[in-house]
All heavy atoms as a GROMACS GRO file, in nm:
protein
  581
    1MET      N    1  -1.632   2.023   0.856
    1MET     CA    2  -1.577   1.898   0.907
    1MET      C    3  -1.642   1.864   1.041
    1MET      O    4  -1.666   1.952   1.122
    1MET     CB    5  -1.427   1.908   0.923
    1MET     CG    6  -1.369   1.784   0.989
    1MET     SD    7  -1.194   1.790   1.025
    1MET     CE    8  -1.128   1.760   0.865
    2ARG      N    9  -1.667   1.740   1.058
    2ARG     CA   10  -1.722   1.687   1.182
    2ARG      C   11  -1.616   1.693   1.292
    2ARG      O   12  -1.497   1.690   1.264
    2ARG     CB   13  -1.754   1.541   1.156
    2ARG     CG   14  -1.878   1.493   1.215
    2ARG     CD   15  -1.899   1.349   1.173
    2ARG     NE   16  -2.031   1.314   1.214
    2ARG     CZ   17  -2.096   1.208   1.177
    2ARG    NH1   18  -2.041   1.124   1.095
    2ARG    NH2   19  -2.215   1.185   1.218
    3SER      N   20  -1.657   1.697   1.417
    3SER     CA   21  -1.563   1.692   1.529
    3SER      C   22  -1.545   1.548   1.575
    3SER      O   23  -1.643   1.475   1.591
    3SER     CB   24  -1.616   1.776   1.646
    3SER     OG   25  -1.621   1.911   1.610
    4TYR      N   26  -1.420   1.509   1.593
    4TYR     CA   27  -1.387   1.372   1.632
    4TYR      C   28  -1.297   1.372   1.757
    4TYR      O   29  -1.214   1.462   1.771
    4TYR     CB   30  -1.308   1.301   1.522
    4TYR     CG   31  -1.382   1.279   1.393
    4TYR    CD1   32  -1.381   1.372   1.292
    4TYR    CD2   33  -1.454   1.162   1.373
    4TYR    CE1   34  -1.446   1.351   1.173
    4TYR    CE2   35  -1.521   1.139   1.254
    4TYR     CZ   36  -1.517   1.235   1.154
    4TYR     OH   37  -1.582   1.213   1.036
    5ASN      N   38  -1.312   1.271   1.838
    5ASN     CA   39  -1.215   1.239   1.941
    5ASN      C   40  -1.127   1.132   1.880
    5ASN      O   41  -1.176   1.037   1.819
    5ASN     CB   42  -1.282   1.184   2.068
    5ASN     CG   43  -1.358   1.293   2.141
    5ASN    OD1   44  -1.307   1.403   2.159
    5ASN    ND2   45  -1.480   1.265   2.181
    6VAL      N   46  -0.995   1.148   1.897
    6VAL     CA   47  -0.901   1.053   1.837
    6VAL      C   48  -0.830   0.976   1.948
    6VAL      O   49  -0.783   1.035   2.047
    6VAL     CB   50  -0.797   1.126   1.750
    6VAL    CG1   51  -0.696   1.028   1.693
    6VAL    CG2   52  -0.866   1.202   1.640
    7PHE      N   53  -0.825   0.845   1.930
    7PHE     CA   54  -0.756   0.757   2.024
    7PHE      C   55  -0.642   0.690   1.948
    7PHE      O   56  -0.660   0.651   1.834
    7PHE     CB   57  -0.852   0.653   2.080
    7PHE     CG   58  -0.967   0.717   2.154
    7PHE    CD1   59  -1.082   0.754   2.088
    7PHE    CD2   60  -0.957   0.741   2.289
    7PHE    CE1   61  -1.186   0.815   2.154
    7PHE    CE2   62  -1.061   0.802   2.357
    7PHE     CZ   63  -1.176   0.840   2.290
    8ARG      N   64  -0.526   0.678   2.013
    8ARG     CA   65  -0.410   0.615   1.951
    8ARG      C   66  -0.378   0.486   2.023
    8ARG      O   67  -0.375   0.482   2.145
    8ARG     CB   68  -0.288   0.706   1.958
    8ARG     CG   69  -0.304   0.831   1.875
    8ARG     CD   70  -0.177   0.916   1.885
    8ARG     NE   71  -0.190   1.034   1.804
    8ARG     CZ   72  -0.156   1.041   1.677
    8ARG    NH1   73  -0.103   0.938   1.616
    8ARG    NH2   74  -0.171   1.152   1.609
    9ARG      N   75  -0.352   0.383   1.946
    9ARG     CA   76  -0.313   0.257   2.006
    9ARG      C   77  -0.167   0.264   2.043
    9ARG      O   78  -0.083   0.310   1.965
    9ARG     CB   79  -0.336   0.143   1.907
    9ARG     CG   80  -0.307   0.011   1.971
    9ARG     CD   81  -0.350  -0.101   1.886
    9ARG     NE   82  -0.299  -0.223   1.947
    9ARG     CZ   83  -0.352  -0.341   1.931
    9ARG    NH1   84  -0.457  -0.354   1.854
    9ARG    NH2   85  -0.300  -0.444   1.989
   10LYS      N   86  -0.137   0.219   2.163
   10LYS     CA   87   0.002   0.217   2.209
   10LYS      C   88   0.078   0.112   2.128
   10LYS      O   89   0.023   0.006   2.097
   10LYS     CB   90   0.009   0.182   2.357
   10LYS     CG   91  -0.050   0.288   2.446
   10LYS     CD   92  -0.042   0.245   2.592
   10LYS     CE   93  -0.103   0.347   2.682
   10LYS     NZ   94  -0.100   0.303   2.822
   11GLY      N   95   0.198   0.143   2.092
   11GLY     CA   96   0.277   0.052   2.012
   11GLY      C   97   0.332   0.122   1.888
   11GLY      O   98   0.308   0.241   1.867
   12GLY      N   99   0.397   0.050   1.805
   12GLY     CA  100   0.464   0.109   1.690
   12GLY      C  101   0.384   0.123   1.563
   12GLY      O  102   0.430   0.180   1.468
   13GLU      N  103   0.262   0.068   1.560
   13GLU     CA  104   0.189   0.069   1.432
   13GLU      C  105   0.116   0.198   1.400
   13GLU      O  106   0.063   0.213   1.292
   13GLU     CB  107   0.091  -0.049   1.425
   13GLU     CG  108  -0.024  -0.040   1.522
   13GLU     CD  109   0.006  -0.102   1.658
   13GLU    OE1  110   0.112  -0.161   1.676
   13GLU    OE2  111  -0.080  -0.089   1.746
   14ALA      N  112   0.109   0.293   1.492
   14ALA     CA  113   0.044   0.423   1.470
   14ALA      C  114  -0.102   0.410   1.429
   14ALA      O  115  -0.151   0.487   1.348
   14ALA     CB  116   0.123   0.505   1.369
   15LEU      N  117  -0.171   0.313   1.484
   15LEU     CA  118  -0.313   0.294   1.454
   15LEU      C  119  -0.396   0.390   1.537
   15LEU      O  120  -0.374   0.407   1.657
   15LEU     CB  121  -0.355   0.150   1.485
   15LEU     CG  122  -0.499   0.112   1.452
   15LEU    CD1  123  -0.523   0.123   1.301
   15LEU    CD2  124  -0.529  -0.029   1.501
   16CYS      N  125  -0.489   0.456   1.471
   16CYS     CA  126  -0.577   0.554   1.536
   16CYS      C  127  -0.722   0.519   1.512
   16CYS      O  128  -0.757   0.460   1.412
   16CYS     CB  129  -0.549   0.694   1.483
   16CYS     SG  130  -0.384   0.753   1.512
   17CYS      N  131  -0.806   0.562   1.606
   17CYS     CA  132  -0.950   0.546   1.595
   17CYS      C  133  -1.013   0.681   1.618
   17CYS      O  134  -0.997   0.741   1.725
   17CYS     CB  135  -1.000   0.445   1.698
   17CYS     SG  136  -1.179   0.417   1.690
   18ALA      N  137  -1.081   0.732   1.517
   18ALA     CA  138  -1.153   0.860   1.527
   18ALA      C  139  -1.301   0.830   1.550
   18ALA      O  140  -1.360   0.753   1.476
   18ALA     CB  141  -1.133   0.942   1.400
   19VAL      N  142  -1.356   0.892   1.654
   19VAL     CA  143  -1.495   0.869   1.691
   19VAL      C  144  -1.564   1.007   1.696
   19VAL      O  145  -1.517   1.096   1.766
   19VAL     CB  146  -1.505   0.803   1.830
   19VAL    CG1  147  -1.650   0.773   1.865
   19VAL    CG2  148  -1.421   0.676   1.837
   20PRO      N  149  -1.673   1.023   1.622
   20PRO     CA  150  -1.744   1.151   1.631
   20PRO      C  151  -1.784   1.180   1.775
   20PRO      O  152  -1.816   1.089   1.851
   20PRO     CB  153  -1.869   1.129   1.544
   20PRO     CG  154  -1.832   1.019   1.451
   20PRO     CD  155  -1.739   0.930   1.529
   21GLU      N  156  -1.779   1.307   1.812
   21GLU     CA  157  -1.814   1.344   1.949
   21GLU      C  158  -1.956   1.303   1.985
   21GLU      O  159  -1.985   1.280   2.101
   21GLU     CB  160  -1.797   1.495   1.968
   21GLU     CG  161  -1.654   1.538   1.972
   21GLU     CD  162  -1.639   1.684   2.010
   21GLU    OE1  163  -1.717   1.767   1.960
   21GLU    OE2  164  -1.548   1.712   2.089
   22SER      N  165  -2.041   1.291   1.887
   22SER     CA  166  -2.180   1.255   1.912
   22SER      C  167  -2.202   1.104   1.930
   22SER      O  168  -2.313   1.060   1.957
   22SER     CB  169  -2.268   1.306   1.797
   22SER     OG  170  -2.227   1.244   1.674
   23ARG      N  171  -2.096   1.024   1.915
   23ARG     CA  172  -2.106   0.878   1.924
   23ARG      C  173  -2.035   0.826   2.046
   23ARG      O  174  -1.941   0.887   2.096
   23ARG     CB  175  -2.044   0.812   1.801
   23ARG     CG  176  -2.106   0.849   1.671
   23ARG     CD  177  -2.198   0.741   1.628
   23ARG     NE  178  -2.251   0.768   1.496
   23ARG     CZ  179  -2.291   0.673   1.415
   23ARG    NH1  180  -2.285   0.548   1.449
   23ARG    NH2  181  -2.343   0.705   1.298
   24ALA      N  182  -2.077   0.706   2.089
   24ALA     CA  183  -2.011   0.639   2.200
   24ALA      C  184  -1.877   0.582   2.152
   24ALA      O  185  -1.862   0.541   2.037
   24ALA     CB  186  -2.098   0.526   2.253
   25VAL      N  187  -1.780   0.579   2.242
   25VAL     CA  188  -1.649   0.522   2.211
   25VAL      C  189  -1.663   0.370   2.202
   25VAL      O  190  -1.723   0.308   2.291
   25VAL     CB  191  -1.547   0.561   2.319
   25VAL    CG1  192  -1.413   0.494   2.296
   25VAL    CG2  193  -1.532   0.713   2.324
   26PRO      N  194  -1.612   0.306   2.097
   26PRO     CA  195  -1.623   0.160   2.084
   26PRO      C  196  -1.553   0.088   2.201
   26PRO      O  197  -1.454   0.137   2.254
   26PRO     CB  198  -1.551   0.129   1.952
   26PRO     CG  199  -1.529   0.258   1.885
   26PRO     CD  200  -1.541   0.366   1.986
   27ARG      N  201  -1.606  -0.026   2.236
   27ARG     CA  202  -1.551  -0.103   2.349
   27ARG      C  203  -1.405  -0.138   2.332
   27ARG      O  204  -1.330  -0.140   2.429
   27ARG     CB  205  -1.630  -0.232   2.367
   27ARG     CG  206  -1.760  -0.211   2.435
   27ARG     CD  207  -1.825  -0.344   2.461
   27ARG     NE  208  -1.941  -0.324   2.542
   27ARG     CZ  209  -2.016  -0.421   2.587
   27ARG    NH1  210  -1.985  -0.547   2.557
   27ARG    NH2  211  -2.120  -0.396   2.661
   28PHE      N  212  -1.363  -0.171   2.209
   28PHE     CA  213  -1.225  -0.215   2.191
   28PHE      C  214  -1.123  -0.104   2.223
   28PHE      O  215  -1.007  -0.132   2.248
   28PHE     CB  216  -1.201  -0.270   2.049
   28PHE     CG  217  -1.204  -0.166   1.941
   28PHE    CD1  218  -1.090  -0.095   1.907
   28PHE    CD2  219  -1.322  -0.143   1.869
   28PHE    CE1  220  -1.093   0.001   1.805
   28PHE    CE2  221  -1.325  -0.051   1.767
   28PHE     CZ  222  -1.211   0.022   1.735
   29VAL      N  223  -1.166   0.020   2.227
   29VAL     CA  224  -1.077   0.132   2.257
   29VAL      C  225  -1.050   0.140   2.408
   29VAL      O  226  -0.951   0.198   2.450
   29VAL     CB  227  -1.132   0.264   2.201
   29VAL    CG1  228  -1.052   0.384   2.247
   29VAL    CG2  229  -1.137   0.259   2.050
   30GLY      N  230  -1.135   0.082   2.488
   30GLY     CA  231  -1.116   0.085   2.632
   30GLY      C  232  -0.995   0.004   2.674
   30GLY      O  233  -0.936  -0.072   2.597
   31GLY      N  234  -0.956   0.019   2.795
   31GLY     CA  235  -0.843  -0.057   2.847
   31GLY      C  236  -0.713   0.018   2.834
   31GLY      O  237  -0.709   0.137   2.806
   32ARG      N  238  -0.605  -0.053   2.850
   32ARG     CA  239  -0.472   0.008   2.856
   32ARG      C  240  -0.402   0.015   2.721
   32ARG      O  241  -0.292   0.069   2.713
   32ARG     CB  242  -0.386  -0.068   2.953
   32ARG     CG  243  -0.440  -0.063   3.092
   32ARG     CD  244  -0.348  -0.133   3.188
   32ARG     NE  245  -0.418  -0.145   3.316
   32ARG     CZ  246  -0.414  -0.250   3.390
   32ARG    NH1  247  -0.346  -0.357   3.351
   32ARG    NH2  248  -0.480  -0.253   3.504
   33ARG      N  249  -0.461  -0.040   2.618
   33ARG     CA  250  -0.393  -0.044   2.488
   33ARG      C  251  -0.414   0.083   2.405
   33ARG      O  252  -0.347   0.101   2.305
   33ARG     CB  253  -0.439  -0.165   2.409
   33ARG     CG  254  -0.408  -0.294   2.483
   33ARG     CD  255  -0.436  -0.411   2.401
   33ARG     NE  256  -0.320  -0.427   2.313
   33ARG     CZ  257  -0.298  -0.532   2.240
   33ARG    NH1  258  -0.385  -0.630   2.238
   33ARG    NH2  259  -0.192  -0.540   2.164
   34TRP      N  260  -0.506   0.168   2.446
   34TRP     CA  261  -0.535   0.290   2.371
   34TRP      C  262  -0.524   0.410   2.464
   34TRP      O  263  -0.554   0.401   2.582
   34TRP     CB  264  -0.677   0.285   2.315
   34TRP     CG  265  -0.697   0.180   2.210
   34TRP    CD1  266  -0.719   0.048   2.229
   34TRP    CD2  267  -0.694   0.199   2.068
   34TRP    NE1  268  -0.733  -0.017   2.110
   34TRP    CE2  269  -0.718   0.072   2.009
   34TRP    CE3  270  -0.677   0.309   1.987
   34TRP    CZ2  271  -0.723   0.056   1.872
   34TRP    CZ3  272  -0.682   0.291   1.849
   34TRP    CH2  273  -0.705   0.165   1.793
   35ILE      N  274  -0.482   0.525   2.408
   35ILE     CA  275  -0.477   0.650   2.482
   35ILE      C  276  -0.549   0.758   2.401
   35ILE      O  277  -0.559   0.749   2.279
   35ILE     CB  278  -0.333   0.694   2.513
   35ILE    CG1  279  -0.252   0.711   2.384
   35ILE    CG2  280  -0.265   0.596   2.607
   35ILE    CD1  281  -0.115   0.775   2.402
   36PHE      N  282  -0.599   0.856   2.472
   36PHE     CA  283  -0.664   0.969   2.405
   36PHE      C  284  -0.556   1.047   2.334
   36PHE      O  285  -0.454   1.084   2.391
   36PHE     CB  286  -0.736   1.056   2.507
   36PHE     CG  287  -0.806   1.174   2.446
   36PHE    CD1  288  -0.917   1.155   2.365
   36PHE    CD2  289  -0.761   1.302   2.468
   36PHE    CE1  290  -0.982   1.263   2.307
   36PHE    CE2  291  -0.825   1.412   2.413
   36PHE     CZ  292  -0.936   1.392   2.331
   37GLY      N  293  -0.579   1.075   2.205
   37GLY     CA  294  -0.480   1.144   2.124
   37GLY      C  295  -0.517   1.284   2.082
   37GLY      O  296  -0.445   1.347   2.005
   38GLY      N  297  -0.631   1.333   2.128
   38GLY     CA  298  -0.670   1.469   2.095
   38GLY      C  299  -0.802   1.475   2.018
   38GLY      O  300  -0.874   1.377   2.009
   39LYS      N  301  -0.828   1.594   1.965
   39LYS     CA  302  -0.952   1.618   1.892
   39LYS      C  303  -0.922   1.667   1.753
   39LYS      O  304  -0.820   1.730   1.730
   39LYS     CB  305  -1.035   1.723   1.965
   39LYS     CG  306  -1.086   1.677   2.100
   39LYS     CD  307  -1.164   1.788   2.167
   39LYS     CE  308  -1.299   1.791   2.102
   39LYS     NZ  309  -1.401   1.860   2.176
   40ILE      N  310  -1.014   1.639   1.664
   40ILE     CA  311  -1.012   1.695   1.529
   40ILE      C  312  -1.140   1.774   1.515
   40ILE      O  313  -1.249   1.721   1.541
   40ILE     CB  314  -1.008   1.584   1.422
   40ILE    CG1  315  -0.882   1.499   1.435
   40ILE    CG2  316  -1.018   1.646   1.283
   40ILE    CD1  317  -0.883   1.377   1.344
   41ASP      N  318  -1.128   1.899   1.479
   41ASP     CA  319  -1.246   1.983   1.453
   41ASP      C  320  -1.205   2.096   1.358
   41ASP      O  321  -1.095   2.093   1.303
   41ASP     CB  322  -1.309   2.032   1.582
   41ASP     CG  323  -1.214   2.115   1.669
   41ASP    OD1  324  -1.114   2.169   1.616
   41ASP    OD2  325  -1.239   2.124   1.790
   42ALA      N  326  -1.292   2.192   1.343
   42ALA     CA  327  -1.262   2.302   1.250
   42ALA      C  328  -1.139   2.381   1.292
   42ALA      O  329  -1.073   2.441   1.208
   42ALA     CB  330  -1.384   2.394   1.241
   43ASP      N  331  -1.107   2.381   1.421
   43ASP     CA  332  -0.991   2.457   1.471
   43ASP      C  333  -0.861   2.377   1.473
   43ASP      O  334  -0.754   2.434   1.483
   43ASP     CB  335  -1.019   2.508   1.612
   43ASP     CG  336  -1.137   2.606   1.616
   43ASP    OD1  337  -1.156   2.678   1.515
   43ASP    OD2  338  -1.208   2.608   1.716
   44ALA      N  339  -0.870   2.245   1.470
   44ALA     CA  340  -0.752   2.160   1.480
   44ALA      C  341  -0.734   2.080   1.351
   44ALA      O  342  -0.826   2.009   1.308
   44ALA     CB  343  -0.762   2.066   1.599
   45ALA      N  344  -0.618   2.092   1.292
   45ALA     CA  345  -0.590   2.018   1.169
   45ALA      C  346  -0.584   1.868   1.199
   45ALA      O  347  -0.535   1.827   1.304
   45ALA     CB  348  -0.458   2.064   1.109
   46PRO      N  349  -0.637   1.786   1.109
   46PRO     CA  350  -0.632   1.642   1.131
   46PRO      C  351  -0.488   1.591   1.120
   46PRO      O  352  -0.406   1.652   1.050
   46PRO     CB  353  -0.720   1.585   1.019
   46PRO     CG  354  -0.721   1.689   0.915
   46PRO     CD  355  -0.704   1.820   0.985
   47PRO      N  356  -0.459   1.480   1.186
   47PRO     CA  357  -0.324   1.422   1.174
   47PRO      C  358  -0.301   1.368   1.033
   47PRO      O  359  -0.396   1.330   0.964
   47PRO     CB  360  -0.324   1.310   1.278
   47PRO     CG  361  -0.465   1.278   1.304
   47PRO     CD  362  -0.544   1.402   1.274
   48PRO      N  363  -0.176   1.363   0.990
   48PRO     CA  364  -0.146   1.304   0.859
   48PRO      C  365  -0.197   1.160   0.853
   48PRO      O  366  -0.180   1.083   0.949
   48PRO     CB  367   0.008   1.308   0.852
   48PRO     CG  368   0.047   1.415   0.948
   48PRO     CD  369  -0.056   1.411   1.057
   49GLY      N  370  -0.266   1.127   0.746
   49GLY     CA  371  -0.324   0.994   0.732
   49GLY      C  372  -0.476   0.994   0.751
   49GLY      O  373  -0.543   0.901   0.711
   50PHE      N  374  -0.530   1.098   0.811
   50PHE     CA  375  -0.674   1.110   0.830
   50PHE      C  376  -0.738   1.158   0.701
   50PHE      O  377  -0.692   1.255   0.642
   50PHE     CB  378  -0.705   1.208   0.944
   50PHE     CG  379  -0.852   1.224   0.973
   50PHE    CD1  380  -0.914   1.140   1.062
   50PHE    CD2  381  -0.924   1.323   0.910
   50PHE    CE1  382  -1.049   1.155   1.089
   50PHE    CE2  383  -1.060   1.338   0.936
   50PHE     CZ  384  -1.122   1.254   1.026
   51ASP      N  385  -0.845   1.092   0.658
   51ASP     CA  386  -0.915   1.128   0.536
   51ASP      C  387  -1.061   1.154   0.573
   51ASP      O  388  -1.133   1.063   0.613
   51ASP     CB  389  -0.905   1.013   0.436
   51ASP     CG  390  -0.973   1.041   0.303
   51ASP    OD1  391  -1.082   1.104   0.302
   51ASP    OD2  392  -0.920   0.997   0.201
   52ASP      N  393  -1.102   1.280   0.561
   52ASP     CA  394  -1.236   1.319   0.605
   52ASP      C  395  -1.348   1.244   0.533
   52ASP      O  396  -1.447   1.203   0.593
   52ASP     CB  397  -1.253   1.469   0.589
   52ASP     CG  398  -1.378   1.523   0.657
   52ASP    OD1  399  -1.400   1.485   0.774
   52ASP    OD2  400  -1.452   1.601   0.596
   53ARG      N  401  -1.332   1.223   0.403
   53ARG     CA  402  -1.436   1.150   0.327
   53ARG      C  403  -1.443   1.003   0.367
   53ARG      O  404  -1.550   0.948   0.384
   53ARG     CB  405  -1.412   1.163   0.177
   53ARG     CG  406  -1.439   1.305   0.126
   53ARG     CD  407  -1.417   1.317  -0.019
   53ARG     NE  408  -1.509   1.228  -0.090
   53ARG     CZ  409  -1.517   1.217  -0.220
   53ARG    NH1  410  -1.437   1.289  -0.296
   53ARG    NH2  411  -1.603   1.134  -0.276
   54ALA      N  412  -1.327   0.941   0.385
   54ALA     CA  413  -1.324   0.801   0.430
   54ALA      C  414  -1.380   0.791   0.571
   54ALA      O  415  -1.452   0.694   0.603
   54ALA     CB  416  -1.181   0.748   0.426
   55ALA      N  417  -1.352   0.890   0.655
   55ALA     CA  418  -1.405   0.890   0.792
   55ALA      C  419  -1.557   0.896   0.791
   55ALA      O  420  -1.624   0.822   0.863
   55ALA     CB  421  -1.347   1.007   0.870
   56ALA      N  422  -1.613   0.982   0.707
   56ALA     CA  423  -1.760   0.994   0.701
   56ALA      C  424  -1.824   0.863   0.659
   56ALA      O  425  -1.927   0.822   0.713
   56ALA     CB  426  -1.798   1.107   0.603
   57THR      N  427  -1.764   0.796   0.561
   57THR     CA  428  -1.817   0.667   0.516
   57THR      C  429  -1.805   0.562   0.625
   57THR      O  430  -1.900   0.487   0.653
   57THR     CB  431  -1.743   0.620   0.389
   57THR    OG1  432  -1.762   0.719   0.287
   57THR    CG2  433  -1.794   0.486   0.341
   58ALA      N  434  -1.688   0.551   0.688
   58ALA     CA  435  -1.666   0.452   0.792
   58ALA      C  436  -1.761   0.475   0.910
   58ALA      O  437  -1.816   0.379   0.965
   58ALA     CB  438  -1.521   0.456   0.840
   59VAL      N  439  -1.781   0.600   0.948
   59VAL     CA  440  -1.870   0.630   1.062
   59VAL      C  441  -2.013   0.590   1.027
   59VAL      O  442  -2.085   0.538   1.113
   59VAL     CB  443  -1.859   0.779   1.100
   59VAL    CG1  444  -1.973   0.820   1.189
   59VAL    CG2  445  -1.725   0.807   1.166
   60ARG      N  446  -2.052   0.610   0.904
   60ARG     CA  447  -2.188   0.573   0.864
   60ARG      C  448  -2.211   0.423   0.881
   60ARG      O  449  -2.318   0.380   0.923
   60ARG     CB  450  -2.213   0.615   0.719
   60ARG     CG  451  -2.358   0.598   0.677
   60ARG     CD  452  -2.390   0.660   0.542
   60ARG     NE  453  -2.314   0.597   0.434
   60ARG     CZ  454  -2.233   0.663   0.350
   60ARG    NH1  455  -2.217   0.792   0.362
   60ARG    NH2  456  -2.170   0.600   0.256
   61PHE      N  457  -2.110   0.342   0.852
   61PHE     CA  458  -2.126   0.196   0.861
   61PHE      C  459  -2.084   0.137   0.996
   61PHE      O  460  -2.143   0.039   1.042
   61PHE     CB  461  -2.045   0.128   0.750
   61PHE     CG  462  -2.102   0.151   0.614
   61PHE    CD1  463  -2.042   0.238   0.526
   61PHE    CD2  464  -2.219   0.087   0.575
   61PHE    CE1  465  -2.094   0.261   0.400
   61PHE    CE2  466  -2.273   0.108   0.448
   61PHE     CZ  467  -2.211   0.195   0.361
   62ASN      N  468  -1.980   0.194   1.059
   62ASN     CA  469  -1.923   0.135   1.180
   62ASN      C  470  -1.941   0.218   1.306
   62ASN      O  471  -1.928   0.165   1.416
   62ASN     CB  472  -1.771   0.114   1.163
   62ASN     CG  473  -1.739   0.026   1.046
   62ASN    OD1  474  -1.808  -0.070   1.019
   62ASN    ND2  475  -1.633   0.060   0.975
   63GLY      N  476  -1.957   0.348   1.290
   63GLY     CA  477  -1.966   0.437   1.407
   63GLY      C  478  -1.830   0.492   1.446
   63GLY      O  479  -1.820   0.574   1.537
   64PHE      N  480  -1.723   0.451   1.378
   64PHE     CA  481  -1.588   0.499   1.404
   64PHE      C  482  -1.506   0.485   1.277
   64PHE      O  483  -1.548   0.421   1.181
   64PHE     CB  484  -1.524   0.420   1.520
   64PHE     CG  485  -1.515   0.272   1.496
   64PHE    CD1  486  -1.408   0.216   1.427
   64PHE    CD2  487  -1.618   0.187   1.539
   64PHE    CE1  488  -1.403   0.079   1.405
   64PHE    CE2  489  -1.612   0.051   1.517
   64PHE     CZ  490  -1.504  -0.003   1.450
   65TYR      N  491  -1.386   0.542   1.279
   65TYR     CA  492  -1.296   0.537   1.163
   65TYR      C  493  -1.157   0.500   1.211
   65TYR      O  494  -1.097   0.570   1.293
   65TYR     CB  495  -1.294   0.675   1.095
   65TYR     CG  496  -1.190   0.696   0.990
   65TYR    CD1  497  -1.175   0.609   0.882
   65TYR    CD2  498  -1.105   0.808   0.995
   65TYR    CE1  499  -1.079   0.632   0.784
   65TYR    CE2  500  -1.010   0.831   0.896
   65TYR     CZ  501  -0.998   0.742   0.792
   65TYR     OH  502  -0.904   0.765   0.695
   66LEU      N  503  -1.105   0.388   1.162
   66LEU     CA  504  -0.968   0.347   1.192
   66LEU      C  505  -0.876   0.393   1.079
   66LEU      O  506  -0.911   0.381   0.961
   66LEU     CB  507  -0.959   0.194   1.202
   66LEU     CG  508  -1.029   0.131   1.322
   66LEU    CD1  509  -1.023  -0.021   1.310
   66LEU    CD2  510  -0.966   0.177   1.452
   67PHE      N  511  -0.762   0.448   1.116
   67PHE     CA  512  -0.664   0.490   1.016
   67PHE      C  513  -0.524   0.482   1.074
   67PHE      O  514  -0.506   0.477   1.195
   67PHE     CB  515  -0.694   0.633   0.965
   67PHE     CG  516  -0.676   0.742   1.069
   67PHE    CD1  517  -0.560   0.818   1.071
   67PHE    CD2  518  -0.774   0.768   1.162
   67PHE    CE1  519  -0.543   0.920   1.164
   67PHE    CE2  520  -0.757   0.870   1.256
   67PHE     CZ  521  -0.642   0.945   1.256
   68GLN      N  522  -0.426   0.480   0.987
   68GLN     CA  523  -0.288   0.478   1.029
   68GLN      C  524  -0.234   0.619   1.018
   68GLN      O  525  -0.237   0.680   0.911
   68GLN     CB  526  -0.206   0.384   0.944
   68GLN     CG  527  -0.064   0.367   0.994
   68GLN     CD  528   0.013   0.262   0.918
   68GLN    OE1  529  -0.032   0.214   0.815
   68GLN    NE2  530   0.125   0.225   0.971
   69ALA      N  531  -0.185   0.670   1.130
   69ALA     CA  532  -0.126   0.804   1.129
   69ALA      C  533   0.008   0.798   1.056
   69ALA      O  534   0.091   0.711   1.083
   69ALA     CB  535  -0.106   0.853   1.272
   70LEU      N  536   0.023   0.886   0.960
   70LEU     CA  537   0.147   0.890   0.880
   70LEU      C  538   0.243   0.992   0.940
   70LEU      O  539   0.202   1.095   0.992
   70LEU     CB  540   0.115   0.929   0.736
   70LEU     CG  541   0.015   0.838   0.665
   70LEU    CD1  542  -0.020   0.894   0.529
   70LEU    CD2  543   0.068   0.696   0.655
   71ASP      N  544   0.368   0.965   0.926
   71ASP     CA  545   0.472   1.055   0.974
   71ASP      C  546   0.493   1.162   0.869
   71ASP      O  547   0.549   1.134   0.762
   71ASP     CB  548   0.599   0.978   1.003
   71ASP     CG  549   0.708   1.065   1.063
   71ASP    OD1  550   0.685   1.188   1.082
   71ASP    OD2  551   0.816   1.011   1.092
   72ASP      N  552   0.451   1.285   0.895
   72ASP     CA  553   0.462   1.392   0.796
   72ASP      C  554   0.602   1.453   0.791
   72ASP      O  555   0.632   1.534   0.706
   72ASP     CB  556   0.357   1.501   0.820
   72ASP     CG  557   0.374   1.571   0.954
   72ASP    OD1  558   0.443   1.516   1.042
   72ASP    OD2  559   0.318   1.681   0.971
   73ARG      N  560   0.693   1.412   0.878
   73ARG     CA  561   0.828   1.465   0.875
   73ARG      C  562   0.909   1.409   0.759
   73ARG      O  563   1.010   1.464   0.723
   73ARG     CB  564   0.899   1.434   1.007
   73ARG     CG  565   0.837   1.508   1.124
   73ARG     CD  566   0.896   1.460   1.252
   73ARG     NE  567   0.850   1.323   1.274
   73ARG     CZ  568   0.884   1.249   1.376
   73ARG    NH1  569   0.967   1.293   1.466
   73ARG    NH2  570   0.838   1.127   1.389
   74ALA      N  571   0.861   1.298   0.700
   74ALA     CA  572   0.936   1.235   0.590
   74ALA      C  573   0.921   1.313   0.460
   74ALA      O  574   0.997   1.293   0.367
   74ALA     CB  575   0.889   1.091   0.571
   75SER      N  576   0.821   1.398   0.450
   75SER     CA  577   0.800   1.468   0.323
   75SER      C  578   0.873   1.602   0.318
   75SER      O  579   0.934   1.645   0.405
   75SER     CB  580   0.652   1.492   0.300
   75SER     OG  581   0.591   1.548   0.412
   0.00000   0.00000   0.00000
């Protein structure tokens, strides 16, 4: 698995942006609307809602992967 920096948008929608460590953070993530949410790598399990295959495809086309973090306490 690739290593990603994860940013979470402030607010109730649980929108996240995963950016490979080797890539620049997209401009829209800057500012006060997003916070650093941690890292995803071989040592850290991805948050619920993160799909590694979808992330690889999105990064290839966009340079980042947007996903909605799911609440795993409901299961």
